[in-house]
VEXVOTI-601228 format. One record per residue: residue number from 1; y, x, z of N, C-alpha, C in turn. Coordinates in Angstrom, 2 decimals. Example, Ala and Ser with C-alpha at 12.3 -4.5 7.8 and 13.67 -1.06 7.14 Angstrom:
% VEXVOTI-601228
{site 1, {-5.69, 13.19, 7.80}, {-4.50, 12.30, 7.80}, {-3.30, 13.20, 7.80}}
{site 2, {-2.25, 12.85, 7.08}, {-1.06, 13.67, 7.14}, {0.03, 12.90, 7.87}}
***
This chain:
% VEXVOTI-601228
{site 1, {109.30, 109.65, 107.56}, {109.82, 108.42, 108.10}, {108.69, 107.50, 108.57}}
{site 2, {107.68, 107.30, 107.69}, {106.58, 106.42, 108.04}, {105.72, 107.01, 109.15}}
{site 3, {105.66, 108.33, 109.21}, {104.90, 108.98, 110.26}, {105.49, 108.63, 111.62}}
{site 4, {106.81, 108.65, 111.73}, {107.46, 108.32, 113.00}, {107.27, 106.85, 113.35}}
{site 5, {107.32, 105.98, 112.35}, {107.07, 104.55, 112.61}, {105.65, 104.33, 113.12}}
{site 6, {104.71, 105.09, 112.55}, {103.32, 104.98, 113.01}, {103.21, 105.44, 114.46}}
{site 7, {103.86, 106.53, 114.80}, {103.83, 107.02, 116.19}, {104.48, 106.02, 117.14}}
{site 8, {105.57, 105.41, 116.73}, {106.23, 104.41, 117.57}, {105.30, 103.21, 117.76}}
{site 9, {104.65, 102.77, 116.69}, {103.72, 101.65, 116.77}, {102.55, 101.98, 117.71}}
{site 10, {101.98, 103.18, 117.56}, {100.87, 103.58, 118.44}, {101.31, 103.69, 119.90}}
{site 11, {102.52, 104.16, 120.12}, {103.03, 104.25, 121.49}, {103.23, 102.85, 122.08}}
{site 12, {103.71, 101.91, 121.28}, {103.88, 100.55, 121.76}, {102.53, 99.92, 122.11}}
{site 13, {101.52, 100.18, 121.30}, {100.17, 99.67, 121.61}, {99.66, 100.30, 122.89}}
{site 14, {99.87, 101.60, 123.07}, {99.42, 102.28, 124.28}, {100.09, 101.71, 125.52}}
{site 15, {101.40, 101.47, 125.44}, {102.13, 100.89, 126.58}, {101.60, 99.50, 126.88}}
{site 16, {101.36, 98.71, 125.85}, {100.81, 97.36, 126.05}, {99.44, 97.42, 126.72}}
{site 17, {98.57, 98.32, 126.27}, {97.24, 98.44, 126.87}, {97.30, 98.91, 128.33}}
{site 18, {98.23, 99.79, 128.64}, {98.40, 100.25, 130.02}, {98.88, 99.10, 130.90}}
{site 19, {99.82, 98.30, 130.39}, {100.32, 97.16, 131.16}, {99.21, 96.14, 131.41}}
{site 20, {98.40, 95.86, 130.38}, {97.29, 94.93, 130.54}, {96.29, 95.48, 131.54}}
{site 21, {96.02, 96.77, 131.48}, {95.08, 97.39, 132.42}, {95.56, 97.29, 133.85}}
{site 22, {96.85, 97.55, 134.07}, {97.39, 97.48, 135.43}, {97.43, 96.05, 135.96}}
{site 23, {97.61, 95.08, 135.06}, {97.69, 93.69, 135.49}, {96.30, 93.09, 135.76}}
{site 24, {95.24, 93.72, 135.26}, {93.90, 93.15, 135.39}, {92.93, 94.14, 136.04}}
{site 25, {93.30, 94.62, 137.20}, {92.46, 95.60, 137.90}, {91.45, 94.95, 138.83}}
{site 26, {91.47, 93.64, 138.97}, {90.54, 92.97, 139.89}, {89.11, 93.19, 139.43}}
{site 27, {88.21, 93.30, 140.40}, {86.80, 93.48, 140.10}, {86.18, 92.12, 139.77}}
{site 28, {85.37, 92.08, 138.72}, {84.65, 90.87, 138.33}, {83.18, 91.22, 138.20}}
{site 29, {82.34, 90.20, 138.34}, {80.91, 90.39, 138.20}, {80.50, 89.92, 136.81}}
{site 30, {79.89, 90.81, 136.07}, {79.39, 90.49, 134.74}, {77.89, 90.31, 134.86}}
{site 31, {77.40, 89.11, 134.49}, {75.97, 88.80, 134.61}, {75.39, 88.57, 133.22}}
{site 32, {74.13, 88.96, 133.03}, {73.48, 88.75, 131.74}, {72.77, 87.41, 131.66}}
{site 33, {72.40, 86.83, 132.80}, {71.71, 85.55, 132.83}, {72.43, 84.64, 133.82}}
{site 34, {72.75, 83.39, 133.42}, {73.40, 82.47, 134.36}, {72.50, 82.15, 135.56}}
{site 35, {73.13, 81.72, 136.64}, {72.39, 81.41, 137.87}, {71.33, 80.33, 137.66}}
{site 36, {71.61, 79.32, 136.88}, {70.68, 78.22, 136.66}, {69.42, 78.64, 135.91}}
{site 37, {69.50, 79.68, 135.13}, {68.33, 80.12, 134.35}, {67.43, 81.07, 135.14}}
{site 38, {67.84, 81.45, 136.33}, {67.03, 82.37, 137.12}, {65.71, 81.73, 137.55}}
{site 39, {65.60, 80.40, 137.53}, {64.37, 79.71, 137.92}, {63.30, 79.81, 136.83}}
{site 40, {63.71, 80.14, 135.61}, {62.76, 80.26, 134.51}, {61.93, 81.53, 134.71}}
{site 41, {60.61, 81.42, 134.61}, {59.77, 82.63, 134.76}, {60.08, 83.65, 133.66}}
{site 42, {60.20, 84.89, 134.03}, {60.49, 85.96, 133.09}, {61.97, 86.24, 132.92}}
{site 43, {62.83, 85.39, 133.46}, {64.27, 85.61, 133.34}, {64.71, 86.77, 134.22}}
{site 44, {63.90, 87.10, 135.22}, {64.25, 88.22, 136.10}, {64.28, 89.53, 135.34}}
{site 45, {63.47, 89.60, 134.30}, {63.38, 90.84, 133.51}, {64.70, 91.16, 132.83}}
{site 46, {65.41, 90.14, 132.36}, {66.67, 90.34, 131.64}, {67.89, 90.29, 132.54}}
{site 47, {67.70, 89.85, 133.78}, {68.85, 89.61, 134.66}, {69.31, 90.88, 135.34}}
{site 48, {70.59, 91.16, 135.18}, {71.25, 92.17, 136.00}, {72.73, 91.85, 136.01}}
{site 49, {73.41, 92.38, 136.99}, {74.84, 92.14, 137.10}, {75.55, 93.45, 137.39}}
{site 50, {76.82, 93.49, 137.02}, {77.64, 94.68, 137.15}, {79.00, 94.29, 137.71}}
{site 51, {79.54, 95.09, 138.58}, {80.90, 94.89, 139.09}, {81.81, 95.84, 138.31}}
{site 52, {82.73, 95.26, 137.54}, {83.66, 96.05, 136.72}, {85.07, 95.50, 136.86}}
{site 53, {86.07, 96.37, 136.65}, {87.44, 95.85, 136.57}, {87.58, 94.96, 135.33}}
{site 54, {88.40, 93.94, 135.45}, {88.54, 92.97, 134.37}, {89.03, 93.61, 133.08}}
{site 55, {89.92, 94.61, 133.15}, {90.44, 95.20, 131.93}, {89.35, 95.92, 131.14}}
{site 56, {88.35, 96.45, 131.81}, {87.24, 97.10, 131.10}, {86.43, 96.05, 130.34}}
{site 57, {86.23, 94.90, 130.97}, {85.51, 93.81, 130.30}, {86.29, 93.35, 129.07}}
{site 58, {87.60, 93.22, 129.20}, {88.44, 92.79, 128.07}, {88.37, 93.80, 126.94}}
{site 59, {88.59, 95.07, 127.26}, {88.59, 96.11, 126.22}, {87.21, 96.29, 125.60}}
{site 60, {86.16, 96.17, 126.40}, {84.80, 96.27, 125.85}, {84.53, 95.12, 124.88}}
{site 61, {85.02, 93.94, 125.20}, {84.87, 92.80, 124.28}, {85.60, 93.04, 122.96}}
{site 62, {86.79, 93.60, 123.05}, {87.56, 93.89, 121.83}, {86.83, 94.93, 120.98}}
{site 63, {86.37, 96.01, 121.62}, {85.68, 97.07, 120.89}, {84.38, 96.55, 120.28}}
{site 64, {83.62, 95.76, 121.03}, {82.38, 95.19, 120.52}, {82.65, 94.26, 119.34}}
{site 65, {83.69, 93.46, 119.42}, {84.04, 92.57, 118.31}, {84.45, 93.34, 117.06}}
{site 66, {85.23, 94.40, 117.24}, {85.60, 95.23, 116.09}, {84.39, 95.89, 115.46}}
{site 67, {83.50, 96.42, 116.29}, {82.29, 97.08, 115.77}, {81.43, 96.08, 114.99}}
{site 68, {81.27, 94.89, 115.53}, {80.48, 93.88, 114.82}, {81.14, 93.51, 113.50}}
{site 69, {82.44, 93.41, 113.47}, {83.16, 93.10, 112.24}, {83.01, 94.19, 111.20}}
{site 70, {83.09, 95.46, 111.63}, {82.93, 96.57, 110.70}, {81.53, 96.58, 110.11}}
{site 71, {80.52, 96.38, 110.94}, {79.14, 96.36, 110.45}, {78.94, 95.19, 109.49}}
{site 72, {79.46, 94.03, 109.84}, {79.34, 92.85, 108.98}, {79.97, 93.12, 107.61}}
{site 73, {81.17, 93.68, 107.58}, {81.83, 93.98, 106.32}, {81.08, 95.03, 105.52}}
{site 74, {80.54, 96.05, 106.21}, {79.79, 97.09, 105.52}, {78.56, 96.49, 104.85}}
{site 75, {77.87, 95.58, 105.54}, {76.71, 94.92, 104.95}, {77.12, 93.99, 103.81}}
{site 76, {78.24, 93.31, 103.97}, {78.69, 92.38, 102.94}, {79.09, 93.11, 101.67}}
{site 77, {79.68, 94.28, 101.80}, {80.15, 95.04, 100.64}, {79.08, 95.94, 100.04}}
{site 78, {77.86, 95.91, 100.58}, {76.81, 96.77, 100.08}, {76.52, 96.48, 98.60}}
{site 79, {76.54, 95.19, 98.21}, {76.30, 94.83, 96.82}, {77.39, 95.42, 95.91}}
{site 80, {78.63, 95.37, 96.37}, {79.73, 95.90, 95.56}, {79.61, 97.41, 95.39}}
{site 81, {79.24, 98.11, 96.47}, {79.08, 99.56, 96.38}, {77.94, 99.94, 95.45}}
{site 82, {76.82, 99.21, 95.52}, {75.69, 99.54, 94.66}, {76.03, 99.24, 93.20}}
{site 83, {76.77, 98.17, 92.93}, {77.19, 97.86, 91.56}, {78.14, 98.94, 91.03}}
{site 84, {79.04, 99.41, 91.87}, {79.97, 100.46, 91.45}, {79.21, 101.76, 91.15}}
{site 85, {78.24, 102.09, 91.99}, {77.45, 103.31, 91.75}, {76.64, 103.18, 90.47}}
{site 86, {76.06, 102.00, 90.23}, {75.30, 101.77, 89.01}, {76.21, 101.90, 87.79}}
{site 87, {77.42, 101.34, 87.86}, {78.38, 101.46, 86.77}, {78.78, 102.91, 86.52}}
{site 88, {78.95, 103.67, 87.60}, {79.30, 105.09, 87.47}, {78.18, 105.86, 86.78}}
{site 89, {76.92, 105.56, 87.14}, {75.79, 106.23, 86.49}, {75.72, 105.88, 85.01}}
{site 90, {75.95, 104.60, 84.68}, {75.94, 104.19, 83.27}, {77.05, 104.86, 82.49}}
{site 91, {78.22, 104.96, 83.09}, {79.35, 105.61, 82.42}, {79.04, 107.07, 82.15}}
{site 92, {78.46, 107.76, 83.13}, {78.11, 109.17, 82.95}, {77.07, 109.33, 81.85}}
{site 93, {76.07, 108.46, 81.84}, {75.03, 108.54, 80.80}, {75.63, 108.28, 79.42}}
{site 94, {76.53, 107.31, 79.32}, {77.15, 107.02, 78.02}, {78.05, 108.16, 77.55}}
{site 95, {78.75, 108.80, 78.46}, {79.58, 109.95, 78.08}, {78.72, 111.08, 77.55}}
{site 96, {77.58, 111.32, 78.22}, {76.67, 112.36, 77.74}, {76.14, 112.02, 76.35}}
{site 97, {75.82, 110.74, 76.13}, {75.29, 110.35, 74.83}, {76.35, 110.48, 73.74}}
{site 98, {77.59, 110.13, 74.03}, {78.67, 110.29, 73.06}, {78.86, 111.75, 72.71}}
{site 99, {78.83, 112.62, 73.72}, {78.96, 114.06, 73.46}, {77.81, 114.56, 72.60}}
{site 100, {76.60, 114.08, 72.88}, {75.44, 114.51, 72.11}, {75.55, 114.03, 70.66}}
{site 101, {75.98, 112.77, 70.48}, {76.11, 112.23, 69.13}, {77.22, 112.93, 68.35}}
{site 102, {78.30, 113.30, 68.99}, {79.36, 114.05, 68.31}, {78.85, 115.41, 67.87}}
{site 103, {78.02, 116.02, 68.75}, {77.44, 117.31, 68.38}, {76.51, 117.19, 67.19}}
{site 104, {75.73, 116.11, 67.12}, {74.84, 115.89, 65.97}, {75.64, 115.60, 64.71}}
{site 105, {76.75, 114.88, 64.84}, {77.58, 114.53, 63.68}, {78.18, 115.76, 63.04}}
{site 106, {78.58, 116.71, 63.87}, {79.25, 117.90, 63.36}, {78.29, 119.08, 63.17}}
{site 107, {77.01, 118.83, 63.27}, {76.03, 119.90, 63.13}, {76.06, 120.43, 61.70}}
{site 108, {76.19, 121.74, 61.57}, {76.20, 122.36, 60.26}, {77.58, 122.44, 59.63}}
{site 109, {78.59, 121.83, 60.25}, {79.95, 121.87, 59.70}, {80.70, 123.06, 60.29}}
{site 110, {81.78, 123.36, 59.64}, {82.67, 124.41, 60.16}, {83.30, 123.90, 61.45}}
{site 111, {83.51, 124.75, 62.44}, {84.05, 124.35, 63.74}, {85.47, 123.80, 63.62}}
{site 112, {86.25, 124.39, 62.74}, {87.63, 123.94, 62.57}, {87.65, 122.53, 61.97}}
{site 113, {86.80, 122.26, 61.00}, {86.75, 120.93, 60.39}, {86.22, 119.90, 61.41}}
{site 114, {85.28, 120.31, 62.25}, {84.76, 119.41, 63.28}, {85.85, 119.04, 64.27}}
{site 115, {86.67, 120.01, 64.66}, {87.78, 119.73, 65.56}, {88.80, 118.80, 64.91}}
{site 116, {89.04, 118.99, 63.62}, {89.99, 118.11, 62.93}, {89.44, 116.69, 62.83}}
{site 117, {88.12, 116.55, 62.65}, {87.52, 115.22, 62.59}, {87.64, 114.49, 63.93}}
{site 118, {87.56, 115.24, 65.03}, {87.65, 114.63, 66.36}, {89.05, 114.07, 66.64}}
{site 119, {90.06, 114.67, 66.05}, {91.42, 114.20, 66.32}, {91.72, 113.10, 65.37}}
***
């Protein structure tokens, strides 16, 4: 049921994107440096312009914004991931120590009595 709802949702998004693309086919000029800054020495090095359909500019902006958000969140959560990994290592070390201490406690005892002590 949810799989079909997901497909319907994705199809609706695809139709919306196609409609936006068809409505914004006009060519626009994308410039890296404004006209007023061209008088500054060295601005020529960074200046270039591109003729693109408007829908490509819109979609590129959306994709760039999403990518920046994902990277920002990944960097923000780095502390949480490292703390979780540190906790996992501590848990593993403590489990090994408990197993070792149980083995030392039951050293020299009958195996059946050791099992009964564990329960």
